[in-house]
N, C-alpha and C positions, 0 to 999 in steps of 0.2 A: 504494500500500500504506500503510495507516494505521500509525502508530507507537503501540505499546502503552504506556500510562502505566506508570511504575514502581510496583510495589507498595510498601506501607509497609515490609515486611521488606527489600526490596532497597534502598530509600532509607536505612534505618537501617544496613544492612551497609556501604553506601558511606561512611557517616560514621565508621566504625571506621578508625583509622589507627595506624601504628606508625612511630617514628623512632628511629634510633640514631646517636649522635654520639660521636666521640672528640675531646676538647678538652684542650689544654694552655694554661694561662692564668696570668697574673700581672699585677699592676698595671703594671709597666714592661716586660713581655714584648714583644719585637719579633718578630712573626710571620714576618717575612722571614728572621730569623736561624734560626728553627726550620725553615723550609722548606729553607734552605741546608744546615743541619746534617744533615737527614734525606734531602735530595734528593727530597722528596715535597711537591708543591704543595698548599696547603689548599683545601678546598671553600668555606670561609668564614674570615674573619680580620678582625682589627681592632686598632688601636693606641689607647692611652689618649688621650682628648680628640678623636679624629678623628670626623667624622660617621659614624654607623652606619646610621641610618634617617632617615626624613623629619624627625622631631622629636627625635632623641636623638643623644648622642655616646657613644662607648665609655667605660665606667667602668674598663676594664682592657684589657691586650693579650691577644689570644687567637689560636690557630691551631686549626682544627677540620676534621675529616673527617666526611662523612656516609656512612651505611651503604647508602643507596639509596632508591628510591621508597617512599612511605609504604604502598604496597600490599604490599610484600615482607614476609615473615614476619620476626619479630625475630631469630631465629637466623640467617637468611640475611643480614640486614644486619650482624650481629656478625661473621660469617665474611667478609663483603666487606671490612670495615675491617681485620680481621686479615690478610687476604691482601695488602692494601696496605702494612701496616707490618711484616709478617714479615721482609722482606729487610733492614730497618733496626732490628730489635728491639733490638740491643745499643746502637746510637747513641741510640735513644729512651730506653732505660733510663738511660744515662749522662747525657743531657740532663736528665731528670727529677731525678736524684740530685744532679747537680753544678751546674747552671745556677741561680744565685741569683735570677734573675728569674722562674723557674718556681715558682709557689705551689700550683698545683692541676693534676692530670692525672686526668681521669675519663672513663669510658664512660657516657654518659647514655642510658638506655633509657626512652623516653617513649611512652606509648600511650593510646588512648581505646578501651576495650572497646565491644562492640556495645551499643546502647541496651537498657536493662532488665537489664543484667548486675549482679547484686547482689554477687557475690564473684568478681572476675576473678582467675584463677590462671594463672601462667606458670611453667614449670619450665625452668631454664637448665642446660645441661651443665656440670658442675663443671670438666672439663678445659678447655673453651672459656673459661670465666670466668677460670680460673687463668692462661691465656695473658696476660691483661691484668694481673691482680693481681700476678703474679710480676715485672712490670716497674715496679711501684709505681703502677699506675693504679687508682683507686678506681672503684666501680660505683655509679651513682646511678639511682634509679627515679623516674619522674614519671608518675603515673596520672591521666589527665584524664577525669572523668565528664561525659559529654555533657549529661545532664539538669541538672547543677549549673551548667555554663556557660550553658545556656539560661536558667535561673532568674536567674542573676546579670545577664546582659545584658538580660533583660526588665525587671528591677528598675531598672537604670541607664537604660533607655529611658523607663520610666514617670516617673522623677524628672526627666529632661531635659524631657519633655513637660509635666509639671506646672509647671515653672518658666517656661515660655513663656506669655505672656498669650494667652488665647483671643480670637477675634474677637467672640464673644458678650459676654464681659466688657468688652472695649474699647468696643463699641457701646452697652452699658448705661451705662457711665460717661459717654459723650458726650451722652446724652439730657437 
C-alpha cells in the first residue's frame, strides 16, 4: 500500500503549535527549594551559572511546569498546570509573596498560529486566568509567526553562505 504524501494544508497545520509554561524565577532562585516547598517536581529547572544547553549557562534560577504536548489546545494545557498546582495554591502564593529570591512568576502562553493567519485570536476564560493572577502570577503571551521565522532563518543562511568562499572563486584566484 502506497503512502499518500501530505498535502500543503496538512503540513502547515502540523507546524501550528501551542505551549504553556508556569515559571517561577529569580537570579538566585534555587529550584530545589521551590520543589520542596510545593512538593511538586519541575518539568524543567535551572540554577544560575549551571549549564543549561549545549552552548549556554543559566542566567537565573528557575522552576517550571509544562502544560502538555504542543498539540493540546491552550486551554487544556492551562487546566493541566492548574490541576497540578491547585493542591498547593496557598504554598505557591506564599512563596511568590515572601521568598526574596523569587523575582518573577508567570504563565507563558506561546503559540504559532497556522500558516497564513493574519490576525490570530484566542479568547481565555476570565475565571481560569484569575486562578493564576489571584496568586500573583503574571500572564505572558508569545506569538510566533511561522513565515517570519522562515524569513529570518533564510536570511541568516544566505549570509552564512555568502561568507564562505566558493570553489569557483578559489579556482579563479589560483589560475
